[in-house]
C-alpha distance (Angstrom), angle and dihedral (degrees) to the residues before:
residue distance angle dihedral
X1 . . .
X2 3.77 . .
X3 3.76 90.2 .
X4 3.85 92.0 55.9
X5 3.79 91.8 48.5
X6 3.82 89.9 50.9
X7 3.77 91.1 50.8
X8 3.79 91.4 50.3
X9 3.82 91.5 50.8
X10 3.79 91.2 49.1
X11 3.81 91.0 50.3
X12 3.79 90.9 51.7
X13 3.80 91.2 50.5
X14 3.82 92.4 49.6
X15 3.79 91.3 48.6
X16 3.79 90.0 49.0
X17 3.80 91.8 50.0
X18 3.80 92.1 47.6
X19 3.77 89.3 48.5
X20 3.80 92.8 54.8
X21 3.79 91.8 43.1
X22 3.79 89.1 53.2
X23 3.79 90.8 48.8
X24 3.80 90.7 49.4
X25 3.80 92.3 49.1
X26 3.78 90.1 47.7
X27 3.81 92.5 50.6
X28 3.80 90.9 47.2
X29 3.78 90.9 48.8
X30 3.79 90.2 49.7
X31 3.79 91.8 50.4
X32 3.79 91.7 49.0
X33 3.77 90.1 46.3
X34 3.79 91.2 48.6
X35 3.79 95.3 49.8
X36 3.79 92.2 39.8
X37 3.79 89.5 57.5
X38 3.79 94.7 59.4
X39 3.78 130.9 61.5
X40 3.79 130.8 -167.9
X41 3.83 127.4 -155.7
X42 3.82 118.1 -163.0
X43 3.84 122.8 -130.8
X44 3.80 113.0 -86.6
X45 3.80 91.2 30.8
X46 3.78 137.6 94.8
X47 3.79 125.3 -149.3
X48 3.82 131.8 -128.8
X49 3.82 113.0 -158.6
X50 3.79 117.0 -149.3
X51 3.81 119.5 -168.1
X52 3.80 118.8 -175.1
X53 3.82 88.9 -21.0
X54 3.81 94.5 -50.7
X55 3.81 120.7 118.4
X56 3.78 113.9 -131.7
X57 3.81 109.7 -124.8
X58 3.79 97.6 -121.5
X59 3.77 139.8 70.1
X60 3.81 114.9 -117.7
X61 3.80 118.2 -139.8
X62 3.80 123.1 -133.8
X63 3.78 117.5 -78.0
X64 3.81 139.0 67.0
X65 3.82 125.9 -51.0
X66 3.79 145.1 154.3
X67 3.78 128.0 -97.3
X68 3.78 137.5 168.7
X69 3.80 109.4 -78.2
X70 3.80 119.1 -122.2
X71 3.81 94.6 0.0
X72 3.84 99.2 57.5
X73 3.80 131.6 58.3
X74 3.79 132.8 -177.3
X75 3.83 120.9 -138.2
X76 3.81 118.2 -161.8
X77 3.81 122.5 -145.0
X78 3.81 121.4 -167.4
X79 3.83 109.7 -124.0
X80 3.80 96.6 179.7
X81 3.81 119.0 113.5
X82 3.79 110.4 -69.4
X83 3.81 122.0 -146.3
X84 3.79 124.0 -163.9
X85 3.81 123.1 -170.8
X86 3.79 110.1 -169.3
X87 3.80 142.9 159.3
X88 3.79 126.5 -138.1
X89 3.79 140.6 153.9
X90 3.79 133.7 -137.3
X91 3.82 140.4 159.2
X92 3.78 128.9 -90.9
X93 3.81 121.9 -140.7
X94 3.83 90.2 -93.3
X95 3.83 90.2 53.6
X96 3.79 97.8 -105.6
X97 3.81 118.6 144.8
X98 3.81 110.9 -117.8
X99 3.81 114.0 -158.7
X100 3.80 106.0 -156.4
X101 3.78 135.3 -170.7
X102 3.80 115.9 -168.7
X103 3.79 146.1 162.3
X104 3.80 123.1 -130.6
X105 3.80 124.0 -171.4
X106 3.79 131.3 -175.5
X107 3.80 144.0 154.1
X108 3.78 129.2 -128.9
X109 3.78 116.2 -124.7
X110 3.83 98.5 -113.7
X111 3.80 93.4 -154.5
X112 3.81 93.3 61.1
X113 3.80 104.5 40.0
X114 3.82 90.2 111.1
X115 3.81 90.5 58.7
X116 3.82 91.1 46.3
X117 3.80 90.8 51.0
X118 3.80 93.0 46.0
X119 3.81 96.4 47.0
X120 3.82 102.3 32.0
X121 3.80 111.0 10.3
X122 3.78 132.7 -138.6
X123 3.82 93.8 -55.6
X124 3.82 91.2 67.9
X125 3.83 92.6 133.5
X126 3.80 92.9 62.4
X127 3.81 93.1 41.2
X128 3.80 103.7 38.8
X129 3.80 113.6 12.6
X130 3.81 109.0 39.8
X131 3.85 96.6 46.7
X132 3.81 91.5 50.1
X133 3.81 91.8 43.9
X134 3.81 91.7 52.6
X135 3.82 91.6 48.0
X136 3.81 92.2 50.3
X137 3.81 91.3 49.1
X138 3.81 91.0 51.4
X139 3.80 91.3 49.6
X140 3.82 94.9 47.6
X141 3.81 99.5 40.2
X142 3.81 90.4 44.0
X143 3.82 89.6 64.8
X144 3.82 94.8 59.5
X145 3.76 132.5 69.7
X146 3.78 112.6 -125.2
X147 3.79 97.2 -110.5
X148 3.82 93.0 44.5
X149 3.80 91.6 49.8
X150 3.80 91.5 62.7
X151 3.80 92.8 57.9
X152 3.82 93.7 38.2
X153 3.79 98.2 48.1
X154 3.80 93.9 126.1
X155 3.81 92.1 51.1
X156 3.80 88.7 51.1
X157 3.82 90.1 49.3
X158 3.81 91.7 53.1
X159 3.81 90.1 48.5
X160 3.82 91.0 51.6
X161 3.81 91.9 51.4
X162 3.80 90.6 48.4
X163 3.81 91.1 50.6
X164 3.80 92.5 48.7
X165 3.79 92.9 48.6
X166 3.77 89.3 51.3
X167 3.81 97.9 46.7
X168 3.81 105.8 32.7
X169 3.82 114.6 86.9
X170 3.81 106.6 -98.0
X171 3.80 90.7 -154.4
X172 3.78 90.1 69.2
X173 3.84 110.9 21.2
X174 3.80 129.1 53.6
X175 3.85 143.1 154.9
X176 3.80 90.9 43.0
X177 3.81 118.5 -170.8
X178 3.82 132.6 174.4
X179 3.80 133.8 -173.9
X180 3.81 133.4 177.8
X181 3.80 112.6 -130.9
X182 3.79 96.7 -177.1
X183 3.81 141.4 -12.3
X184 3.80 117.7 -159.1
X185 3.79 134.7 -178.2
X186 3.79 132.7 -169.5
X187 3.82 116.8 -67.4
X188 3.80 90.1 -116.8
X189 3.80 93.1 54.4
X190 3.80 93.7 44.4
X191 3.82 88.7 51.3
X192 3.81 89.7 51.6
X193 3.80 90.5 50.7
X194 3.80 90.9 50.2
X195 3.83 91.6 50.0
X196 3.79 90.3 48.7
X197 3.79 92.1 50.5
X198 3.81 91.2 49.6
X199 3.81 91.0 48.7
X200 3.79 91.2 49.2
X201 3.80 90.7 49.6
X202 3.81 91.4 50.7
X203 3.80 91.2 47.0
X204 3.77 90.7 50.5
X205 3.79 90.2 47.9
X206 3.83 89.8 52.7
X207 3.80 90.5 49.1
X208 3.80 90.0 50.3
X209 3.81 91.3 49.6
X210 3.81 90.8 49.2
X211 3.79 90.5 51.1
X212 3.79 91.0 48.2
X213 3.82 93.2 50.1
X214 3.79 91.1 46.1
X215 3.78 91.8 49.7
X216 3.82 91.6 48.2
X217 3.83 90.6 49.7
X218 3.79 91.6 48.3
X219 3.80 89.6 49.2
X220 3.81 90.8 52.2
X221 3.82 90.5 49.7
X222 3.78 90.5 50.5
X223 3.82 91.0 48.5
X224 3.81 92.1 47.6
X225 3.80 91.8 48.8
X226 3.78 90.5 50.0
X227 3.80 92.1 50.0
X228 3.80 91.9 46.8
X229 3.77 92.1 49.7
X230 3.81 90.2 48.2
X231 3.81 91.3 50.8
X232 3.80 91.0 47.6
X233 3.78 91.9 51.8
X234 3.80 90.6 46.4
X235 3.83 93.3 48.8
X236 3.77 91.4 50.0
X237 3.79 90.7 50.2
X238 3.83 92.7 49.5
X239 3.79 92.1 47.8
X240 3.79 92.2 53.4
X241 3.80 96.9 45.0
X242 3.85 119.8 47.0
X243 3.76 91.7 -174.1
X244 3.76 90.2 57.2
X245 3.79 87.7 53.2
X246 3.76 91.4 54.7
X247 3.81 89.5 46.3
X248 3.77 90.1 54.6
X249 3.81 89.0 50.4
X250 3.79 90.9 53.0
X251 3.80 90.3 51.3
X252 3.79 89.6 53.9
X253 3.89 96.3 41.0
X254 3.80 114.4 107.0
X255 3.85 93.5 -154.0
X256 3.83 96.6 -103.5
X257 3.80 123.5 119.6
X258 3.80 118.7 -136.1
X259 3.82 114.6 -97.8
X260 3.78 94.6 -138.2
X261 3.78 128.5 40.4
X262 3.78 124.7 -173.1
X263 3.76 122.9 -140.1
X264 3.72 114.1 -43.2
X265 3.81 94.3 -16.9
X266 3.77 114.1 141.3
X267 3.70 131.1 -173.9
X268 3.73 115.8 -78.9
X269 3.79 89.4 -112.6
X270 3.79 118.6 84.6
X271 3.81 104.2 -140.8
X272 3.78 94.4 -173.8
X273 3.83 127.3 -135.6
């Protein structure tokens, strides 16, 4: 009798435990179902909805929405401005290695992120951007000699942007910008450039000195010719006019009479009667 009562009590306890386990599982299932029904997309992002492995052909804006639980998932893609700071090296037209550091910025087209995800995936930078960027840099830098590239950095930058705009898929990438941070060459080559610049400066200084000396010599010749012509004109005038000769003598006379006079010599000035 006691054994039957004990068995009945044990059966009630097991049923009670199973009941509460079932309730707990049901509540958990409901919670999972509830949260699995909703999706949330953060500001600055767009969503890509995937249902049974198929990408929905639209881009979902940020906010909260409803989706099919268990069979649908929402993938978020950041559509805010991206900035890449990278280093790479390539050859100039005169076969010098240019070590470059640069920044590259771009925006994703928010309306087409679902196509980008479906055709490329989330690692689109490694697959689509960096290979094209490296190719454009090789093409642009390869057109310049190393020394010219330093002084034409902005022209090279514009050429890189143009190449990127032409080759990157416009459906996905927009507002492209590029800037060189630094361009370095080997120490040996930079030393050669410095020596060349110094030599050119010295050569230009020598040319300037030669021009200055030549101009000074030409100026002296001009001055001498002018003085000679003036003296010639003056001599001709004195030869033609005796009175002018005497006038010139007066201008040069210091007012003193000579102490000795020979023969009938008289002063050069005619004092009259």
